[in-house]
PAKOLVO-486853 format. One record per residue (C-alpha): x, z, y; chain; residue in three letters. Coordinates in nm, 2 decimals, always signed. Each point is the difference from the previous one (the first is absolute). Example, Ala and Ser with C-alpha at 12.3 -4.5 7.8 and 13.67 -1.06 7.14 Angstrom:
2
c1 | c3 | c2 | mol | type
+1.23 | +0.78 | -0.45 | A | ALA $
+0.14 | -0.07 | +0.34 | A | SER $
% end
This chain:
153
c1 | c3 | c2 | mol | type
-1.95 | -0.96 | -2.35 | A | MET $
+0.37 | -0.07 | +0.00 | A | HIS $
-0.05 | -0.35 | +0.14 | A | SER $
-0.22 | +0.13 | +0.28 | A | ILE $
+0.27 | +0.23 | +0.12 | A | SER $
+0.25 | -0.28 | -0.01 | A | ARG $
-0.24 | -0.21 | +0.20 | A | PHE $
-0.03 | +0.27 | +0.27 | A | PHE $
+0.37 | +0.06 | +0.00 | A | ALA $
+0.05 | -0.38 | +0.06 | A | PHE $
-0.26 | +0.00 | +0.28 | A | ILE $
+0.18 | +0.29 | +0.17 | A | LEU $
+0.35 | -0.14 | -0.06 | A | PHE $
-0.06 | -0.34 | +0.16 | A | VAL $
-0.12 | +0.13 | +0.34 | A | PRO $
+0.29 | +0.25 | +0.00 | A | ALA $
+0.25 | -0.28 | -0.05 | A | MET $
-0.16 | -0.21 | +0.27 | A | VAL $
+0.02 | +0.29 | +0.24 | A | ALA $
+0.37 | +0.06 | -0.08 | A | LEU $
+0.08 | -0.37 | +0.04 | A | ALA $
-0.18 | +0.00 | +0.34 | A | ALA $
+0.21 | +0.30 | +0.11 | A | CYS $
+0.31 | -0.17 | -0.11 | A | GLU $
-0.08 | -0.31 | +0.21 | A | ASP $
-0.03 | +0.21 | +0.32 | A | THR $
+0.36 | +0.13 | -0.05 | A | LYS $
+0.20 | -0.09 | +0.31 | A | THR $
+0.30 | -0.22 | -0.09 | A | GLU $
+0.10 | -0.08 | +0.36 | A | GLY $
+0.11 | +0.22 | +0.29 | A | PRO $
-0.22 | +0.28 | +0.11 | A | THR $
-0.14 | +0.03 | +0.36 | A | GLY $
+0.27 | +0.26 | +0.08 | A | ASP $
+0.28 | -0.22 | -0.13 | A | GLU $
-0.14 | -0.29 | +0.21 | A | ILE $
-0.02 | +0.22 | +0.31 | A | THR $
+0.35 | +0.13 | -0.05 | A | THR $
+0.13 | -0.36 | -0.04 | A | ALA $
-0.17 | -0.12 | +0.31 | A | VAL $
+0.14 | +0.29 | +0.21 | A | ILE $
+0.35 | -0.06 | -0.15 | A | GLU $
-0.01 | -0.37 | +0.09 | A | ARG $
-0.14 | +0.08 | +0.35 | A | PHE $
+0.32 | +0.20 | +0.07 | A | ARG $
+0.18 | -0.33 | +0.04 | A | ASP $
-0.27 | -0.14 | +0.23 | A | ASP $
+0.08 | -0.02 | +0.38 | A | PRO $
-0.33 | +0.17 | +0.06 | A | TYR $
+0.12 | +0.31 | -0.19 | A | ALA $
+0.17 | +0.12 | +0.32 | A | LYS $
-0.34 | +0.01 | +0.18 | A | VAL $
-0.26 | +0.06 | -0.27 | A | GLY $
-0.10 | +0.11 | -0.35 | A | HIS $
-0.22 | -0.11 | -0.29 | A | VAL $
-0.34 | +0.14 | -0.09 | A | GLU $
-0.29 | -0.08 | -0.24 | A | ASN $
+0.18 | -0.22 | -0.25 | A | VAL $
-0.23 | -0.18 | -0.24 | A | THR $
+0.06 | -0.25 | -0.28 | A | LYS $
-0.20 | -0.31 | +0.04 | A | THR $
+0.13 | -0.19 | -0.30 | A | ASN $
+0.30 | -0.03 | -0.23 | A | SER $
+0.18 | -0.26 | -0.21 | A | ILE $
+0.19 | +0.11 | -0.31 | A | LYS $
+0.32 | -0.20 | +0.00 | A | GLU $
+0.14 | +0.16 | -0.32 | A | ALA $
-0.04 | +0.33 | -0.19 | A | ASP $
+0.23 | +0.17 | +0.24 | A | ASP $
-0.08 | -0.19 | +0.33 | A | GLU $
-0.31 | -0.03 | +0.21 | A | THR $
-0.08 | -0.15 | +0.34 | A | THR $
-0.26 | +0.21 | +0.18 | A | VAL $
-0.21 | -0.12 | +0.29 | A | MET $
-0.06 | +0.29 | +0.24 | A | VAL $
-0.18 | +0.08 | +0.32 | A | ARG $
+0.10 | +0.28 | +0.23 | A | TYR $
-0.02 | +0.13 | +0.35 | A | GLU $
+0.30 | -0.01 | +0.23 | A | LEU $
-0.04 | +0.29 | +0.24 | A | VAL $
+0.22 | -0.01 | +0.31 | A | PHE $
+0.15 | +0.33 | +0.10 | A | ASP $
+0.16 | -0.13 | +0.32 | A | ARG $
+0.03 | -0.31 | +0.21 | A | SER $
+0.30 | -0.24 | +0.02 | A | VAL $
+0.07 | +0.15 | +0.34 | A | ALA $
+0.03 | +0.35 | -0.14 | A | ASP $
+0.23 | -0.13 | -0.28 | A | PHE $
+0.21 | -0.18 | +0.27 | A | ALA $
+0.03 | +0.31 | +0.20 | A | GLU $
+0.12 | +0.20 | -0.31 | A | ASP $
+0.26 | -0.27 | -0.07 | A | VAL $
+0.12 | +0.00 | +0.36 | A | THR $
+0.04 | +0.38 | +0.00 | A | GLU $
+0.19 | -0.01 | -0.33 | A | LYS $
+0.22 | -0.27 | +0.14 | A | GLY $
+0.08 | +0.21 | +0.31 | A | LYS $
+0.08 | +0.30 | -0.22 | A | ALA $
+0.21 | -0.19 | -0.25 | A | ALA $
+0.34 | +0.16 | -0.02 | A | GLY $
+0.17 | -0.11 | -0.32 | A | ASP $
+0.02 | -0.33 | -0.18 | A | LEU $
-0.26 | +0.10 | -0.27 | A | ASP $
-0.25 | +0.09 | +0.27 | A | THR $
+0.06 | -0.33 | +0.18 | A | VAL $
-0.05 | -0.18 | -0.33 | A | GLY $
-0.33 | +0.18 | -0.06 | A | ASP $
-0.11 | -0.09 | +0.35 | A | THR $
+0.09 | -0.37 | -0.04 | A | VAL $
-0.20 | +0.00 | -0.33 | A | SER $
-0.30 | +0.16 | +0.18 | A | GLU $
+0.04 | -0.26 | +0.28 | A | ALA $
-0.03 | -0.28 | -0.25 | A | ILE $
-0.31 | +0.16 | -0.15 | A | ASP $
-0.14 | +0.03 | +0.36 | A | LEU $
+0.05 | -0.38 | +0.05 | A | VAL $
-0.17 | -0.08 | -0.34 | A | LYS $
-0.29 | +0.23 | +0.09 | A | THR $
-0.04 | -0.15 | +0.35 | A | LYS $
+0.01 | -0.35 | -0.15 | A | MET $
-0.27 | +0.10 | -0.25 | A | LEU $
-0.21 | +0.15 | +0.28 | A | ALA $
+0.03 | -0.33 | +0.20 | A | LEU $
-0.11 | -0.20 | -0.31 | A | LYS $
-0.27 | +0.23 | -0.13 | A | GLU $
-0.12 | +0.17 | +0.32 | A | GLY $
+0.09 | +0.31 | +0.20 | A | GLU $
-0.09 | +0.35 | -0.13 | A | PHE $
+0.00 | +0.36 | +0.12 | A | LYS $
+0.01 | +0.33 | -0.17 | A | ALA $
-0.31 | +0.06 | -0.21 | A | GLY $
-0.07 | -0.37 | -0.06 | A | ASP $
-0.07 | -0.11 | -0.36 | A | ARG $
+0.04 | -0.34 | -0.17 | A | ARG $
-0.11 | -0.11 | -0.34 | A | ILE $
+0.28 | -0.15 | -0.20 | A | VAL $
-0.04 | -0.21 | -0.32 | A | GLU $
+0.31 | -0.06 | -0.20 | A | SER $
+0.14 | -0.04 | -0.35 | A | GLU $
+0.26 | +0.24 | -0.16 | A | ILE $
+0.20 | -0.03 | -0.32 | A | ARG $
+0.02 | +0.29 | -0.23 | A | LEU $
+0.21 | +0.04 | -0.31 | A | VAL $
-0.05 | +0.26 | -0.27 | A | LYS $
+0.28 | +0.25 | -0.03 | A | SER $
+0.06 | +0.31 | -0.22 | A | GLU $
-0.18 | +0.21 | +0.27 | A | LYS $
-0.29 | -0.24 | +0.07 | A | GLY $
-0.06 | -0.30 | +0.21 | A | TRP $
+0.24 | -0.05 | +0.30 | A | ILE $
+0.04 | -0.24 | +0.29 | A | TYR $
+0.25 | -0.28 | -0.03 | A | ARG $
+0.05 | -0.27 | +0.27 | A | PRO $
% end
């Protein structure tokens, strides 16, 4: 009788261990979807198109683990244009006219440079207007920090 209960205990123990091992394998070691989205948005802030649009619908398409604390993530997202290059140019012109002190002039010059970059991209990739959407596929590097995965250029 005692050997039968050991047999049943063994039969119940093995599937339980297999189930636990399967759960452990599904544990996410890399960045979460939210961390990837945050990283893409953070990187987008330096993009010339950031002055005329925003990012939506970020999805991870693949990833390559470079090290325990570094991952390259392939992403796809929608670039949504909030305004046209002409609208951006009009804003820069108005700020330039209103510039009174040296700091304001410096900000206006910086925006004028962004305007030129945006116009060059529009010439290369095609014109756009407010409400237009473009699919962007890119790679982004994330490193693991004390507070999770973060974007690093």
